[in-house]
DRENDRENMAR-79561 format. One record per residue (C-alpha): x, y, z. Coordinates in steps of 0.1 Angstrom, whole numbers, padded with zeros to 4 digits, always signed. Example, Ala and Ser with C-alpha at 12.3 -4.5 7.8 and 13.67 -1.06 7.14 Angstrom:
REM DRENDRENMAR-79561
       X       Y       Z
   +0123   -0045   +0078
   +0137   -0011   +0071
This chain:
REM DRENDRENMAR-79561
       X       Y       Z
   +0995   +1308   +1041
   +1024   +1318   +1024
   +1026   +1285   +1004
   +0992   +1292   +0986
   +1005   +1325   +0979
   +1039   +1312   +0960
   +1016   +1286   +0944
   +0991   +1310   +0928
   +1024   +1332   +0917
   +1036   +1303   +0897
   +1002   +1303   +0878
   +1004   +1341   +0869
   +1036   +1362   +0873
   +1021   +1395   +0879
   +1011   +1416   +0911
   +0975   +1411   +0919
   +0955   +1443   +0928
   +0947   +1427   +0961
   +0953   +1393   +0975
   +0942   +1370   +1004
   +0955   +1338   +1015
   +0941   +1319   +0994
   +0938   +1339   +0960
   +0945   +1373   +0943
   +0924   +1398   +0921
   +0939   +1415   +0888
   +0931   +1446   +0870
   +0935   +1445   +0834
   +0921   +1428   +0800
   +0910   +1391   +0805
   +0926   +1381   +0772
   +0960   +1395   +0783
   +0957   +1382   +0815
   +0948   +1348   +0810
   +0973   +1343   +0782
   +1001   +1347   +0811
   +0984   +1315   +0824
   +1000   +1278   +0819
   +0977   +1253   +0803
   +0961   +1230   +0823
   +0965   +1248   +0856
   +0926   +1257   +0860
   +0902   +1232   +0880
   +0873   +1254   +0873
   +0862   +1286   +0853
   +0832   +1301   +0870
   +0819   +1333   +0854
   +0789   +1352   +0842
   +0803   +1377   +0816
   +0785   +1407   +0805
   +0754   +1396   +0785
   +0743   +1402   +0750
   +0717   +1430   +0758
   +0695   +1453   +0736
   +0706   +1483   +0757
   +0743   +1492   +0764
   +0749   +1488   +0803
   +0777   +1504   +0824
   +0798   +1474   +0830
   +0801   +1468   +0790
   +0783   +1443   +0770
   +0781   +1436   +0731
   +0749   +1435   +0710
   +0734   +1398   +0700
   +0749   +1400   +0667
   +0785   +1407   +0679
   +0787   +1386   +0709
   +0798   +1354   +0697
   +0827   +1367   +0675
   +0835   +1386   +0710
   +0835   +1357   +0732
   +0851   +1328   +0713
   +0889   +1345   +0718
   +0881   +1343   +0753
   +0868   +1307   +0750
   +0899   +1294   +0732
   +0920   +1305   +0762
   +0897   +1288   +0788
   +0902   +1258   +0771
   +0939   +1262   +0772
   +0939   +1267   +0805
   +0915   +1244   +0823
   +0930   +1211   +0836
   +0920   +1179   +0815
   +0891   +1171   +0844
   +0882   +1210   +0849
   +0850   +1228   +0841
   +0837   +1259   +0826
   +0804   +1273   +0838
   +0787   +1300   +0819
   +0762   +1321   +0833
   +0741   +1338   +0804
   +0710   +1358   +0806
   +0685   +1362   +0777
   +0676   +1391   +0754
   +0650   +1401   +0729
   +0656   +1414   +0695
   +0653   +1451   +0692
   +0621   +1465   +0686
   +0601   +1430   +0684
   +0586   +1404   +0712
   +0610   +1376   +0699
   +0637   +1362   +0717
   +0675   +1363   +0706
   +0692   +1327   +0702
   +0726   +1339   +0708
   +0731   +1317   +0741
   +0724   +1283   +0718
   +0743   +1295   +0687
   +0774   +1301   +0713
   +0770   +1269   +0728
   +0771   +1253   +0693
   +0802   +1272   +0683
   +0821   +1263   +0720
   +0814   +1229   +0711
   +0820   +1225   +0674
   +0847   +1251   +0670
   +0864   +1254   +0703
   +0862   +1218   +0715
   +0844   +1216   +0747
   +0817   +1191   +0758
   +0788   +1200   +0771
   +0785   +1184   +0804
   +0749   +1196   +0815
   +0727   +1220   +0810
   +0714   +1243   +0839
   +0688   +1268   +0845
   +0693   +1295   +0872
   +0657   +1308   +0880
   +0655   +1341   +0901
   +0619   +1341   +0913
   +0626   +1377   +0924
   +0632   +1391   +0891
   +0615   +1421   +0880
   +0588   +1417   +0853
   +0610   +1431   +0821
   +0606   +1443   +0792
   +0580   +1466   +0802
   +0568   +1470   +0768
   +0560   +1432   +0761
   +0553   +1423   +0798
   +0538   +1450   +0818
   +0524   +1472   +0789
   +0512   +1452   +0762
   +0510   +1422   +0785
   +0518   +1397   +0755
   +0549   +1383   +0773
   +0555   +1368   +0808
   +0585   +1378   +0828
   +0617   +1362   +0820
   +0632   +1348   +0852
   +0657   +1323   +0840
   +0693   +1324   +0830
   +0710   +1297   +0808
   +0741   +1283   +0824
   +0763   +1258   +0805
   +0786   +1234   +0824
   +0810   +1227   +0796
   +0842   +1206   +0801
   +0875   +1197   +0784
   +0869   +1160   +0781
   +0838   +1138   +0786
   +0844   +1132   +0825
   +0852   +1163   +0842
   +0856   +1162   +0883
   +0821   +1162   +0900
   +0803   +1148   +0927
   +0769   +1154   +0935
   +0770   +1141   +0969
   +0788   +1176   +0982
   +0753   +1194   +0971
   +0728   +1174   +0983
   +0694   +1190   +0994
   +0676   +1184   +1025
   +0651   +1158   +1020
   +0614   +1169   +1020
   +0589   +1159   +1047
   +0574   +1133   +1027
   +0607   +1119   +1019
   +0617   +1116   +1052
   +0584   +1096   +1062
   +0589   +1071   +1036
   +0623   +1065   +1049
   +0609   +1060   +1082
   +0582   +1038   +1075
   +0598   +1021   +1048
   +0586   +1014   +1011
   +0576   +0983   +0992
   +0592   +0981   +0960
   +0569   +0979   +0929
   +0566   +0986   +0894
   +0550   +1023   +0889
   +0522   +1034   +0865
   +0550   +1051   +0844
   +0570   +1018   +0841
   +0599   +1028   +0865
   +0608   +0998   +0886
   +0614   +1011   +0923
   +0638   +0992   +0940
   +0644   +0988   +0978
   +0672   +1010   +0968
   +0650   +1038   +0968
   +0646   +1039   +1005
   +0681   +1040   +1014
   +0689   +1069   +1032
   +0717   +1089   +1013
   +0717   +1121   +1039
   +0702   +1142   +1012
   +0686   +1146   +0980
   +0703   +1147   +0945
   +0694   +1183   +0934
   +0680   +1191   +0899
   +0694   +1211   +0870
   +0667   +1240   +0880
   +0684   +1261   +0905
   +0662   +1283   +0923
   +0681   +1313   +0939
   +0667   +1347   +0942
   +0691   +1373   +0939
   +0681   +1401   +0965
   +0714   +1412   +0977
   +0705   +1448   +0985
   +0717   +1454   +1020
   +0743   +1430   +1023
   +0778   +1441   +1039
   +0792   +1443   +1003
   +0764   +1470   +0994
   +0768   +1488   +1027
   +0807   +1493   +1025
   +0804   +1503   +0987
   +0781   +1529   +0999
   +0802   +1541   +1028
   +0832   +1543   +1006
   +0816   +1560   +0979
   +0821   +1533   +0956
   +0795   +1524   +0931
   +0786   +1491   +0936
   +0784   +1462   +0904
   +0749   +1465   +0890
   +0750   +1429   +0878
   +0760   +1405   +0909
   +0754   +1368   +0908
   +0744   +1351   +0943
   +0767   +1339   +0966
   +0746   +1305   +0969
   +0750   +1300   +0928
   +0792   +1302   +0931
   +0790   +1279   +0961
   +0766   +1250   +0945
   +0793   +1251   +0913
   +0824   +1252   +0933
   +0812   +1224   +0958
   +0800   +1203   +0930
   +0828   +1206   +0908
   +0863   +1213   +0928
   +0881   +1199   +0960
   +0896   +1219   +0987
   +0931   +1233   +0972
   +0915   +1232   +0935
   +0921   +1267   +0917
   +0891   +1285   +0905
   +0889   +1312   +0881
   +0864   +1343   +0872
   +0877   +1360   +0842
   +0848   +1387   +0843
   +0847   +1390   +0881
   +0826   +1424   +0884
   +0818   +1423   +0925
   +0840   +1387   +0926
   +0813   +1367   +0942
   +0832   +1337   +0927
   +0867   +1347   +0944
   +0848   +1355   +0979
   +0831   +1320   +0983
   +0862   +1303   +0967
   +0881   +1317   +0999
   +0853   +1307   +1024
   +0856   +1273   +1010
   +0893   +1268   +1011
   +0898   +1267   +0972
   +0926   +1289   +0953
   +0913   +1314   +0933
   +0921   +1342   +0906
   +0898   +1369   +0897
   +0900   +1393   +0863
   +0882   +1428   +0864
   +0889   +1454   +0837
   +0871   +1481   +0859
   +0890   +1494   +0887
   +0862   +1507   +0907
   +0846   +1471   +0907
   +0876   +1457   +0919
   +0879   +1485   +0947
   +0847   +1474   +0957
   +0850   +1436   +0958
   +0877   +1443   +0983
   +0851   +1447   +1009
   +0836   +1414   +1005
   +0875   +1404   +1024
   +0873   +1428   +1049
   +0875   +1399   +1077
   +0902   +1383   +1056
   +0939   +1392   +1056
   +0945   +1411   +1024
   +0975   +1426   +1009
């Protein structure tokens, strides 16, 4: 346990706001904090920064017009600190243009500049589908009925080099009942009408199905231990938490035990908590002290300094 803390202190020579056996949460401006991290030292940056929304939120967010210029200085530092085989996973929600039922394209403009200017590679795009999301914006969805509800966030999996560390065997999904029957009864190799040649390898039991890049994860955390403890402690919980399963997927997929995970916009520190449970080292940055106080409740069953 002490060895893990010593290693983490080598990465950032600052006292954490709180720490566990595998990581630490830091209070401050992300740009100032990340500049203290040596280059090529982080295996995964996993984050959901404030989105470019029409309305100002309490956790702070820029408008779509200003968002890209606000974000690019962070991105340059992210690339600097990433290991050569490291990954940067960016979860971004969409937005409508003010006063019109027309979508902003800021996510795509940001992606282009992250690749063309900062030098990231797009390893793969993911779509985070939240089936429990409310039908918003109400003006276009529930009042005028001219749009359907927006239930998907764009997730860019970016990398420093064309070959980041990844292993989809770590995130296999259970086979469907039909696939289980096929494996049991066997499958005759043949050419499908689509032209795909289904070989005998198709009936090999690989202990699970390879997941798609559409991640269906409901975000319904309303009575979790984190929420209950925030209420008991009189701390307002972070209003935009991403699900634990989301963090688990990418941490398992893109890192090994002992690797270091960074969330530079930690909020309620889901990333740090999941990294802790999966035996990864972690660092989390957050500029709002109240959110850090609340995030500490996630680790109540762990040893915290």
